[in-house]
C-alpha positions, -999 to 999 in steps of 0.1 A, spaced: 568 689 -120 551 682 -87 524 707 -77 506 711 -44 471 698 -42 457 734 -40 477 744 -71 462 714 -90 427 724 -78 432 759 -92 443 746 -125 412 723 -127 389 752 -119 407 774 -145 404 746 -171 366 742 -165 358 779 -167 381 786 -197 379 754 -218 344 742 -210 325 774 -200 342 797 -225 354 823 -200 387 842 -205 398 840 -169 391 826 -134 377 849 -107 392 836 -75 365 852 -54 337 836 -73 354 803 -73 362 806 -35 400 804 -41 415 831 -18 435 855 -38 464 854 -12 467 816 -13 504 806 -17 494 782 -46 491 812 -69 527 821 -63 536 784 -69 518 785 -103 532 818 -114 567 805 -104 563 777 -129 548 802 -154 516 782 -156 493 811 -149 493 849 -151 476 873 -127 460 905 -141 439 928 -120 431 900 -96 420 876 -123 438 843 -132 447 836 -168 463 805 -184 497 807 -199 503 781 -228 522 758 -204 494 761 -179 468 751 -204 486 718 -210 491 712 -173 454 720 -166 444 694 -192 465 668 -174 451 676 -140 414 675 -151 421 642 -169 436 627 -137 406 640 -116 380 625 -139 398 592 -143 399 590 -105 362 596 -104 357 567 -129 379 544 -108 364 553 -75 328 552 -87 328 524 -113 354 500 -99 353 507 -61 316 514 -63 319 545 -40 293 570 -50 277 602 -39 296 628 -19 318 601 -5 328 591 -40 336 627 -50 357 632 -18 376 599 -24 382 608 -61 396 642 -50 421 625 -27 430 598 -52 436 620 -82 467 635 -66 483 600 -66 479 596 -104 511 611 -114 523 607 -150 524 570 -159 499 558 -132 471 577 -150 479 558 -182 476 525 -165 443 535 -149 430 548 -182 439 515 -199 423 495 -172 391 515 -175 391 510 -213 399 546 -221 367 563 -210 357 595 -228 335 609 -200 335 610 -162 305 596 -142 289 631 -143 291 632 -181 320 656 -184 346 649 -211 379 633 -201 407 648 -222 423 618 -241 459 608 -235 484 593 -259 473 559 -247 437 566 -259 448 577 -293 471 547 -297 444 523 -286 418 537 -309 441 537 -339 451 501 -334 417 489 -323 432 475 -291 411 489 -262 429 468 -236 403 460 -209 369 448 -221 339 429 -207 341 391 -211 312 393 -236 337 409 -260 358 378 -261 356 351 -287 355 314 -279 390 302 -271 404 336 -263 424 340 -232 430 370 -210 438 383 -175 410 394 -152 413 431 -145 383 437 -122 346 429 -115 321 457 -119 290 450 -100 270 467 -72 255 433 -61 274 418 -32 260 383 -39 272 384 -75 306 395 -64 308 367 -39 296 342 -65 322 352 -90 350 353 -64 341 318 -53 346 307 -90 381 322 -89 372 353 -108 399 375 -91 420 403 -105 452 389 -120 439 354 -126 440 340 -162 406 333 -178 397 314 -210 363 318 -227 353 283 -237 320 292 -254 297 322 -257 264 305 -266 239 296 -253 256 306 -221 291 319 -213 314 291 -203 348 301 -190 378 283 -175 398 296 -145 426 273 -135 413 237 -140 377 245 -134 349 255 -159 318 276 -150 287 287 -169 271 321 -164 246 343 -182 254 373 -204 245 398 -176 271 384 -153 296 380 -181 293 417 -188 304 425 -153 338 406 -157 364 429 -172 393 412 -188 427 425 -202 434 410 -236 
């Protein structure tokens, strides 16, 4: 099912007021979603919502779809703000654009890359997906900071999470780039890792900013 962006936004708003605020319905006027918007017909056509006396109610199928849309939105916020380091209103705007690209399958990959986050950058819960349940049951959380590795363990660099441009340049000059293989040689007294044929030593603060896929 491929919904329009406005239809997904309505489902997100409905999820928030019903599941998180405890309301029974969405008031289109209060939420600034015009009652004559074609997206409502789209959603009723898929039997995802029901309109009664101008108010919007979830149908069972719509509740499930609403959960998926809010999950994609909040994962997009994590990706844009934590990995791309785009924050503030610009970060919110970019996340709104990006979420519509996270169709089923892509959201699982992003969730795994982000280590199955439970909240968005604003502290709101991210509904868990099947990938989260599986990762927590097996203890395999996928992408972790280099500080979680043991000596001799090898992985693939997923991304660097830092707001410091100089740190980013330093790590990139060492060959710390997404997709490259990395081996942790030692973890004490400093973190020594190998990328290619070269070894480098860094402190724990910098090591925590290198995220690696086991």
